[in-house]
C-alpha positions as CSV (number, residue, x, y, z in Angstrom):
1,X,-13.4,42.6,53.8
2,X,-15.3,41.9,57.1
3,X,-18.2,40.4,55.2
4,X,-15.6,38.0,53.2
5,X,-14.0,36.7,56.6
6,X,-15.7,34.1,58.4
7,X,-15.1,34.2,62.4
8,X,-16.1,31.3,64.6
9,X,-18.8,30.9,67.2
10,X,-15.8,32.4,69.5
11,X,-15.3,35.5,67.0
12,X,-11.8,34.0,66.0
13,X,-10.2,33.3,63.1
14,X,-7.0,31.1,63.0
15,X,-3.8,33.2,61.4
16,X,-0.8,31.0,60.0
17,X,2.0,33.5,60.4
18,X,4.7,33.0,57.7
19,X,8.1,34.5,56.5
20,X,7.6,36.5,53.8
21,X,11.3,35.8,52.4
22,X,11.8,32.1,53.4
23,X,8.0,31.1,53.2
24,X,9.2,29.2,56.6
25,X,5.7,29.0,58.9
26,X,6.5,30.7,62.1
27,X,3.7,30.0,64.3
28,X,0.0,29.7,64.4
29,X,-2.1,32.4,66.4
30,X,-5.9,33.7,66.1
31,X,-7.3,37.0,65.5
32,X,-10.7,38.7,66.2
33,X,-12.1,41.6,64.2
34,X,-10.7,44.0,66.2
35,X,-7.0,42.4,66.0
36,X,-7.2,41.7,62.5
37,X,-7.9,45.5,62.0
38,X,-5.3,46.7,64.2
39,X,-3.0,44.5,62.1
40,X,-4.1,46.1,58.8
41,X,-4.1,49.6,59.9
42,X,-0.6,49.1,61.9
43,X,1.2,47.0,59.5
44,X,2.4,44.9,62.5
45,X,0.9,41.7,63.5
46,X,-1.8,41.9,66.6
47,X,-3.7,39.0,67.9
48,X,-6.0,37.6,70.2
49,X,-5.0,35.6,73.2
50,X,-7.4,32.7,74.2
51,X,-6.0,32.3,77.8
52,X,-5.7,35.7,78.7
53,X,-8.9,36.8,76.7
54,X,-7.2,40.0,75.6
55,X,-5.6,41.5,72.7
56,X,-1.7,41.4,72.1
57,X,0.7,43.1,69.8
58,X,3.6,40.8,69.0
59,X,6.9,42.2,69.7
60,X,5.4,44.7,72.1
61,X,7.4,43.5,75.1
62,X,10.1,41.2,73.4
63,X,11.0,43.6,70.7
64,X,10.6,40.7,68.0
65,X,7.7,42.9,65.9
66,X,6.3,41.1,63.0
67,X,5.8,43.5,59.7
68,X,3.4,42.7,57.6
69,X,3.6,42.5,53.9
70,X,0.4,40.5,53.0
71,X,-2.3,38.9,54.6
72,X,-4.4,36.1,52.4
73,X,-7.7,34.1,53.1
74,X,-8.4,30.6,52.3
75,X,-11.1,29.3,49.8
76,X,-13.6,28.8,52.8
77,X,-12.9,32.3,54.3
78,X,-12.2,30.8,57.5
79,X,-8.5,31.2,58.0
80,X,-5.5,33.4,57.1
81,X,-2.2,33.4,56.0
82,X,-0.2,36.3,57.3
83,X,3.0,37.0,55.4
84,X,5.8,39.0,57.6
85,X,9.3,40.5,57.9
86,X,10.0,39.1,61.4
87,X,12.5,41.3,63.4
88,X,13.2,38.3,65.8
89,X,12.2,34.9,67.0
90,X,8.6,34.3,66.6
91,X,8.2,31.8,69.4
92,X,8.4,32.8,73.2
93,X,11.4,30.1,73.5
94,X,13.7,31.9,71.5
95,X,13.3,29.7,68.3
96,X,12.8,31.1,64.9
97,X,9.5,29.3,64.2
98,X,7.0,27.8,66.9
99,X,7.3,24.6,64.8
100,X,10.6,22.7,66.0
101,X,9.5,19.6,66.7
102,X,9.0,16.4,64.3
103,X,5.8,14.3,65.7
104,X,6.4,11.9,62.5
105,X,8.7,11.2,59.8
106,X,7.7,8.7,56.9
107,X,11.3,6.6,56.6
108,X,9.5,3.9,54.5
109,X,9.5,5.7,51.5
110,X,12.1,6.4,48.5
111,X,11.1,9.6,48.0
112,X,13.9,12.1,48.3
113,X,12.8,15.5,48.9
114,X,14.6,18.2,46.6
115,X,17.1,20.6,48.1
116,X,15.3,23.6,49.3
117,X,16.4,26.8,47.8
118,X,15.3,28.4,51.5
119,X,18.9,26.8,52.6
120,X,20.2,29.9,51.0
121,X,18.5,31.8,53.7
122,X,19.6,29.6,56.4
123,X,23.4,30.1,55.1
124,X,22.9,33.9,55.4
125,X,21.9,33.5,59.0
126,X,24.6,31.3,59.7
127,X,27.1,32.9,58.1
128,X,25.9,36.2,59.9
129,X,26.3,34.0,63.0
130,X,29.8,33.4,62.3
131,X,30.5,37.1,61.7
132,X,29.2,38.1,65.2
133,X,30.6,35.0,67.3
134,X,34.1,34.6,65.2
135,X,34.6,31.0,66.1
136,X,38.2,29.9,66.3
137,X,39.0,27.6,63.5
138,X,36.2,28.4,61.4
139,X,37.2,29.1,57.5
140,X,34.5,32.0,57.4
141,X,36.1,33.4,60.6
142,X,39.3,33.4,58.5
143,X,37.8,35.4,55.6
144,X,36.6,37.8,58.2
145,X,39.6,38.5,59.6
146,X,41.6,38.7,56.3
147,X,39.0,41.2,55.1
148,X,37.2,42.4,52.1
149,X,40.2,42.3,49.9
150,X,40.7,38.3,50.6
151,X,36.8,37.8,50.3
152,X,36.9,39.8,46.9
153,X,40.0,37.8,45.8
154,X,38.2,34.5,46.6
155,X,34.9,35.4,44.9
156,X,37.2,36.2,41.9
157,X,38.9,32.7,41.9
158,X,35.5,30.7,42.3
159,X,34.1,32.9,39.4
160,X,36.8,31.7,37.5
161,X,36.8,28.4,38.2
162,X,32.8,28.3,37.5
163,X,33.6,29.6,34.0
164,X,36.2,26.5,33.3
165,X,33.6,23.8,34.6
166,X,31.2,25.4,32.4
167,X,33.7,25.6,29.5
168,X,34.8,21.9,30.2
169,X,31.1,20.5,30.4
170,X,31.7,19.1,33.6
171,X,28.4,19.3,35.6
172,X,29.7,17.4,38.8
173,X,32.7,20.1,38.8
174,X,30.1,22.9,37.9
175,X,27.9,22.0,40.8
176,X,30.9,22.0,43.2
177,X,32.2,25.5,41.9
178,X,29.0,27.0,41.9
179,X,28.4,26.0,45.3
180,X,32.1,27.4,46.6
181,X,30.9,30.7,44.5
182,X,27.6,31.1,46.2
183,X,29.2,30.8,49.9
184,X,31.8,33.5,49.2
185,X,29.5,35.6,47.8
186,X,27.1,35.4,50.7
187,X,30.5,35.8,53.0
188,X,31.0,39.1,50.8
189,X,27.3,40.4,51.4
190,X,27.6,40.0,54.9
191,X,31.2,42.1,54.9
192,X,29.3,44.5,53.2
193,X,26.2,44.3,55.5
194,X,24.0,44.2,52.5
195,X,20.9,41.7,53.0
196,X,20.4,38.7,50.5
197,X,16.6,39.9,50.6
198,X,17.8,43.4,48.9
199,X,19.3,40.8,46.0
200,X,15.9,39.0,45.8
201,X,13.8,42.1,45.7
202,X,15.9,43.5,42.7
203,X,15.4,40.0,40.6
204,X,11.9,40.2,41.6
205,X,11.5,43.8,40.6
206,X,13.0,42.7,37.3
207,X,10.9,39.8,36.7
208,X,7.8,42.2,37.5
209,X,8.5,44.5,34.7
210,X,9.2,41.5,32.2
211,X,5.6,40.1,32.9
């Protein structure tokens, strides 16, 4: 491995840290040979601080440890992508990602980005926040207050609506009802304290078996 990786003249290599589930880029840090070796041995991210000139273990003081799932290197062998399961915010400011500010956005284009499936993970986080804070007037709060029987009833009702829309070949209605079903399913998963990542893992395992 060491022979494959090219460190720069200062003995460093840039490491792009990416959420293994959402694909979101969390931060850009640097590793030297020792921190890379520690990262692989410990299964958690270790970096080299260029300002402090020392090794540092992500989450050692904050508790926001990043558990590594995979490390890849690019075709030039001089950059890394480190896929992680973060236990908290990646940025010292408290945000999930260090990349929160927009430098440029091209508004002079007709291109429309396709909806991002990662929004489902954002939805999961939003519902989890609603469950924790229970803001007054929120429909999600109402569902959690009513409890699992009410949530199950809504899942059943929305599933029936999906079936009706599909039988009617009504794409617009099917889109709306499917969205309602997914939302209520996510509420149910939160009520059951079952991470959506566990559901994705089952799907991946099934796909891997078929492959």
